[in-house]
C-alpha positions in Angstrom: -12.2 -3.2 121.3 -13.6 0.0 122.2 -17.2 0.0 120.2 -18.1 3.5 118.2 -20.1 6.4 119.8 -23.8 6.6 118.9 -24.2 10.5 118.6 -28.1 10.9 120.1 -29.8 13.8 121.4 -29.1 14.0 124.5 -32.1 15.2 126.7 -31.7 16.0 130.1 -34.1 14.7 132.7 -37.0 17.6 133.1 -35.1 19.7 130.1 -36.1 20.1 126.7 -34.3 19.5 123.7 -32.9 21.5 121.3 -35.4 20.9 118.9 -37.7 22.3 121.0 -35.9 26.1 121.8 -37.5 28.5 119.9 -35.6 30.9 117.9 -35.7 34.9 118.6 -37.5 36.5 116.4 -39.0 33.7 114.0 -42.2 32.0 114.6 -42.8 28.3 114.4 -44.5 27.4 111.4 -48.3 26.3 111.5 -49.1 22.7 109.8 -51.4 25.2 107.4 -48.5 27.5 106.1 -46.2 24.0 105.1 -45.9 24.0 101.8 -45.2 20.3 100.6 -41.9 19.8 97.7 -43.0 18.5 94.6 -40.4 17.5 91.7 -41.0 20.3 89.2 -40.3 19.1 85.5 -36.8 20.8 84.4 -37.2 22.5 81.2 -34.2 22.9 78.8 -33.5 26.7 77.8 -35.4 27.2 74.6 -31.7 28.6 73.1 -30.1 25.0 73.6 -33.3 23.4 72.4 -32.6 25.2 68.5 -29.7 23.9 69.0 -30.8 20.6 68.8 -32.6 21.2 66.7 -30.6 22.6 64.1 -27.6 20.2 64.7 -30.0 17.4 62.8 -30.7 19.5 60.2 -27.3 20.4 59.3 -26.4 16.6 59.6 -29.9 16.1 56.9 -27.9 18.7 54.8 -24.1 17.4 55.0 -26.1 13.5 53.7 -27.6 15.2 51.4 -25.1 17.2 49.9 -23.0 14.0 50.1 -25.0 11.7 48.4 -25.5 14.7 45.7 -22.0 14.5 45.2 -22.0 10.5 44.9 -24.8 10.7 42.5 -23.2 13.7 40.1 -19.9 11.6 40.0 -21.7 8.3 39.2 -23.3 10.6 36.3 -20.0 12.7 35.7 -18.1 9.0 34.9 -21.1 7.1 33.7 -21.0 10.1 31.5 -17.0 10.1 30.9 -16.8 6.6 29.9 -20.1 7.0 27.5 -18.4 10.2 25.8 -14.7 9.4 26.5 -12.5 8.7 23.3 -8.8 8.6 22.6 -6.2 9.9 20.0 -3.2 8.4 19.2 -0.5 9.4 16.8 1.6 6.8 15.5 5.5 7.4 13.7 6.4 5.0 11.4 9.8 4.1 11.7 11.9 5.1 7.7 15.0 4.0 6.6 16.0 5.8 3.6 17.1 3.6 0.3 19.2 5.8 -2.5 19.2 3.3 -5.7 21.8 3.8 -8.1 22.3 0.7 -10.2 22.0 -1.8 -12.8 20.1 -4.9 -12.6 19.6 -8.3 -14.6 16.4 -9.8 -14.2 14.8 -13.6 -15.7 11.7 -14.8 -16.6 12.5 -17.9 -14.8 13.2 -17.8 -10.8 17.3 -17.6 -10.5 19.9 -16.7 -7.5 20.5 -13.8 -7.1 18.2 -12.1 -9.9 15.4 -10.6 -10.0 12.3 -12.4 -11.9 9.8 -10.3 -14.3 6.6 -11.4 -16.2 5.5 -10.7 -19.5 1.9 -9.4 -19.3 0.6 -8.9 -22.8 -2.3 -7.9 -24.3 -3.5 -7.2 -28.3 -6.3 -5.4 -30.2 -7.5 -3.8 -33.2 -9.1 -0.3 -33.6 -10.4 1.0 -37.0 -12.3 4.4 -38.5 -13.1 5.4 -41.7 -12.6 8.5 -44.0 -12.6 10.0 -47.1 -11.2 7.9 -50.1 -10.8 8.0 -53.8 -12.3 4.8 -56.1 -10.4 1.5 -56.0 -7.0 1.8 -57.6 -4.8 -0.7 -58.4 -2.1 -1.3 -55.9 0.9 -3.7 -55.1 2.9 -3.8 -51.8 5.1 -5.8 -50.1 5.2 -7.2 -46.8 7.6 -6.3 -44.0 8.6 -6.8 -41.0 11.6 -7.8 -38.4 13.9 -10.7 -37.8 16.7 -11.2 -35.2 20.1 -12.0 -36.7 22.4 -14.1 -35.0 26.6 -14.4 -35.4 27.9 -18.1 -34.3 30.4 -18.1 -36.7 33.2 -15.6 -35.2 33.8 -14.1 -32.0 34.4 -10.9 -33.8 31.1 -8.5 -35.3 30.0 -9.8 -38.7 28.6 -7.0 -40.9 25.7 -7.7 -43.7 25.1 -5.1 -45.9 21.3 -3.7 -46.7 19.7 -5.6 -49.9 21.3 -8.7 -48.4 18.4 -11.8 -49.0 17.4 -13.7 -46.7 15.1 -17.3 -47.1 12.5 -19.0 -45.0 13.1 -22.2 -44.0 11.0 -23.7 -47.0 13.4 -21.6 -49.5 10.5 -20.0 -51.2 10.1 -16.9 -50.2 13.0 -14.1 -50.6 13.5 -10.4 -48.1 16.3 -8.4 -47.9 17.5 -6.6 -45.0 16.3 -3.0 -45.4 19.6 -1.4 -43.4 23.4 -2.7 -43.5 23.7 -4.1 -39.6 26.7 -5.5 -37.7 26.2 -8.6 -36.0 28.4 -8.7 -32.4 31.1 -12.3 -31.9 29.8 -14.8 -30.3 30.7 -15.6 -26.7 31.2 -19.1 -24.6 29.9 -19.7 -21.5 32.1 -21.6 -18.1 30.8 -24.7 -20.4 32.6 -23.4 -23.2 28.5 -23.3 -25.2 28.7 -21.0 -27.9 26.4 -18.2 -27.0 25.7 -16.4 -30.7 25.8 -12.7 -30.7 22.6 -11.3 -32.2 20.7 -8.1 -33.6 17.6 -7.2 -34.9 17.1 -5.5 -38.2 13.8 -4.4 -40.7 13.2 -6.6 -43.5 11.1 -6.4 -46.7 9.9 -8.7 -48.9 11.8 -9.2 -51.7 8.4 -9.4 -53.6 4.9 -8.3 -53.8 1.9 -10.1 -52.5 0.1 -11.3 -48.9 1.9 -14.7 -49.3 4.8 -13.3 -48.0 2.9 -12.7 -44.6 4.2 -14.6 -41.8 3.1 -14.5 -38.1 4.7 -15.2 -35.5 4.1 -18.5 -33.8 2.3 -20.0 -36.7 4.6 -20.5 -39.5 8.6 -21.7 -39.3 10.2 -18.0 -38.8 14.0 -19.1 -39.5 15.8 -17.9 -42.1 19.7 -18.2 -43.5 21.5 -16.0 -45.5 21.3 -16.8 -49.6 24.8 -15.9 -50.2 26.2 -17.8 -47.6 24.6 -20.9 -49.0 27.3 -24.2 -49.5 30.0 -22.1 -46.9 30.4 -22.5 -42.9 28.4 -19.0 -42.5 25.4 -20.9 -44.0 24.6 -23.0 -40.3 26.1 -20.5 -38.2 25.0 -17.2 -39.1 21.0 -17.1 -39.3 17.8 -15.3 -38.6 14.1 -15.3 -36.6 11.5 -13.9 -37.3 11.3 -11.6 -34.0 8.3 -9.4 -35.2 5.3 -10.2 -37.6 5.8 -9.4 -41.5 2.6 -8.0 -42.9 1.5 -5.8 -45.6 2.2 -8.0 -48.7 -0.7 -7.0 -51.3 -1.4 -7.0 -55.0 -5.6 -5.8 -56.5 -7.4 -2.7 -55.7 -7.6 -0.7 -53.3 -8.9 2.7 -52.0 -6.8 5.6 -52.3 -6.3 7.8 -49.0 -4.7 11.4 -49.0 -1.4 10.7 -47.0 -1.9 13.6 -44.5 -5.3 12.3 -43.7 -3.8 8.4 -43.6 -0.9 9.7 -41.3 -3.3 12.0 -38.9 -5.9 8.8 -38.8 -3.1 6.5 -37.9 -1.7 8.5 -35.7 -4.8 9.2 -33.7 -5.7 5.0 -34.0 -2.2 4.4 -32.2 -2.9 6.8 -29.7 -6.5 5.1 -28.8 -4.9 1.5 -28.8 -2.0 2.2 -26.5 -4.7 4.1 -24.2 -7.1 0.8 -24.4 -3.9 -2.1 -24.3 -2.7 -0.2 -20.9 -6.1 -0.7 -19.4 -5.7 -4.3 -20.6 -2.8 -4.9 -19.5 -2.9 -2.8 -15.8 -6.3 -4.8 -15.3 -3.9 -8.2 -15.4 -1.4 -6.6 -13.1 -1.5 -9.1 -9.8 -1.8 -7.7 -6.1 2.1 -7.6 -4.6 3.5 -6.7 -8.6 4.3 -3.3 -10.4 5.3 -2.2 -13.4 7.1 0.8 -14.5 5.4 3.5 -16.7 8.5 3.1 -18.9 8.2 -1.1 -18.8 4.9 -0.9 -21.0 6.6 -2.0 -24.6 4.3 -1.4 -27.4 4.0 -2.4 -30.9 2.1 -1.1 -34.0 1.4 -3.3 -37.3 1.1 -1.2 -40.5 -2.0 0.7 -41.4 -4.9 -1.4 -43.0 -6.6 0.5 -45.6 -10.6 -1.2 -46.9 -14.0 -0.8 -46.5 -17.0 -1.1 -49.2 -18.7 1.8 -49.1 -18.0 4.4 -52.2 -15.4 7.0 -51.6 -15.2 5.8 -47.8 -12.4 3.6 -46.4 -11.7 2.3 -43.1 -8.9 2.4 -41.5 -7.6 -0.2 -39.5 -4.2 -0.5 -36.7 -3.6 -4.0 -34.7 -0.8 -3.2 -31.8 0.3 -5.5 -29.1 1.6 -4.0 -25.8 4.3 -6.2 -22.7 3.9 -5.1 -19.4 7.0 -5.9 -17.7 6.1 -6.8 -14.1 7.7 -6.8 -10.8 7.0 -8.2 -7.4 7.4 -5.6 -4.7 9.1 -7.6 -2.1 11.5 -8.8 -4.4 12.2 -5.5 -6.0 12.5 -3.6 -2.6 14.9 -6.5 -0.9 17.2 -6.2 -3.9 16.9 -2.2 -4.3 17.3 -2.1 -0.3 19.3 -5.0 0.6 18.6 -7.4 3.7 20.2 -5.6 6.2 17.7 -2.6 5.9 14.5 -4.8 5.5 16.0 -7.2 8.5 15.5 -4.0 11.1 11.8 -4.1 10.9 11.7 -8.0 11.8 8.6 -9.8 11.4 6.8 -6.4 10.7 5.2 -5.4 7.8 6.5 -2.0 5.6 5.7 -0.4 2.5 8.5 1.6 -0.1 7.4 5.2 -0.6 9.0 6.4 -3.5 9.4 2.9 -5.0 7.4 3.3 -8.0 8.7 7.1 -8.5 12.7 5.4 -9.6 13.4 6.2 -13.2 13.2 3.0 -15.1 15.3 2.1 -18.4 16.2 -1.2 -20.3 19.6 -1.4 -20.6 19.7 -4.4 -23.3 16.5 -2.7 -25.1 18.2 -3.9 -28.6 18.4 -7.4 -27.3 15.4 -7.9 -24.9 12.2 -9.1 -27.0 8.8 -9.6 -24.8 7.8 -13.1 -26.9 11.1 -14.5 -26.1 11.6 -13.4 -22.8 14.6 -13.4 -22.6 17.3 -11.8 -19.9 16.4 -8.6 -19.2 18.8 -5.3 -18.1 17.5 -2.9 -16.9 18.5 0.3 -14.3 17.1 2.1 -11.8 17.5 5.5 -9.9 16.4 7.7 -7.5 15.6 7.8 -3.3 13.1 6.0 -1.6 12.7 4.9 1.8 11.5 1.5 3.7 8.9 2.9 6.0 7.1 0.5 8.8 3.5 -0.2 8.4 1.1 0.7 11.0 -1.9 -1.9 11.5 -4.6 0.7 12.8 -7.5 -1.8 13.3 -5.2 -4.1 15.1 -3.9 -1.7 17.3 -7.2 -0.4 18.3 -8.3 -3.8 19.3 -5.7 -3.7 21.5 -5.6 -0.3 22.7 -9.3 -0.9 23.7 -10.4 -0.4 27.9 -6.4 -0.3 28.7 -5.1 2.9 30.1 -2.2 5.2 28.6 0.8 3.3 30.9 -0.9 -0.4 29.1 -1.1 1.2 25.5 2.5 2.2 26.1 3.5 -1.5 26.6 1.2 -2.6 23.6 3.0 -0.4 21.7 7.1 -1.5 22.9 6.3 -4.8 21.1 5.5 -2.7 17.7 9.4 -1.0 18.4 11.0 -2.4 14.9 8.3 -1.1 13.1 7.8 2.0 14.7 9.3 5.5 15.5 8.4 5.2 19.7 10.1 8.6 20.7 7.9 10.4 18.3 4.4 8.8 18.8 1.8 9.4 21.5 -1.5 9.0 22.8 -4.0 10.8 25.0 -7.6 10.3 26.5 -10.3 13.0 26.9 -11.1 12.5 29.8 -8.1 12.5 31.2 -9.0 10.1 33.8 -11.1 7.7 31.9 -9.5 4.6 29.8 -9.1 3.6 26.1 -13.4 3.2 25.4 -14.1 0.3 24.0 -15.8 1.1 20.9 -13.2 1.4 17.8 -14.8 4.5 16.8 -13.9 6.4 19.8 -10.5 5.7 18.8 -8.5 8.0 16.7 -5.1 6.5 15.2 -3.3 9.5 13.0 -0.5 7.8 11.5 2.1 10.7 11.2 
């Protein structure tokens, strides 16, 4: 193996080394001229230093801006949450209903028929008017009865002046006009249903003893002329309205024109008073049509103890025929229309505005509460009820998309295509505070 060669100065014998050979023109350095080398500090250029400083300040500025942005964003979010509001426009579902028909109503619930309720109020009003001194007066009592024909299926005519007597046979009354009593009919069980009609009567003689009030005295009458015949038991009458006004004695005299105008004013006052009382009796969920308030008034009574003055009094009764709104709506609109709303509530705008009339006004008696036949005509609609407070509770803290899902559950009662909602600001949710949630029913 050949070892590596080592290079060293080769100094021939008696000769100088290459280090000792002087260079031409160059003086050798003296020891005093040799300056020792020192490590000098290397300072960065001034420009570089400024760049570094600027770079550090820039980061601080950026961080400060970012921090301010975050704070402002937080403040803005908090403010938007605090001042946010929501507005919803809800359109209820509507089903138009055209009404034009005749309906049978009963005071007792019956399958397939309406049920009515009689609300009744009575009162008396009076006033004082000028009058002459007492004069002798004789008056016959007047009133109304219902005549019945269970004798034959054809009409039976009674002429004016026909005499009727009460159950005791002591008091006699006469028809004030001729009437024709309808013939009887028969039920499915072959039961005779008498024909009937109302008629006015007047006492045969003067005197207060001929006055009869409903419910206070036996109110059955027979036809005097039919005594001893088959008609005596099958043609009869019952009291339909109080028989009053019988009088014998002295009374103050009031001018006829004054009496007529005063009586008219008293009846108007009485009507308003009774109407208010009956309306106060209408229970929640019931209604009474304007033409379903039936009034009746007694004869004006003249009395008083003061000289040259008389007290005129009028008694009256008002009966209101009330119907259950829900049952009436179902009857008029039909089950199919009502079922479209499912379990959700609905209103019936226009129900109160229908034309109402009583088809059997002559036969119907509020006191007897017999079968009522009515006619209703006009336009109404079924309209879904919007549960505003309930929706506010369900919408609270939700996004708009989530409120849409809530509304879909109310689809049977609402028109979703025509309903809308918005929140302000747009990135916020529905506020929790129900006072900042507005629901407009269109």
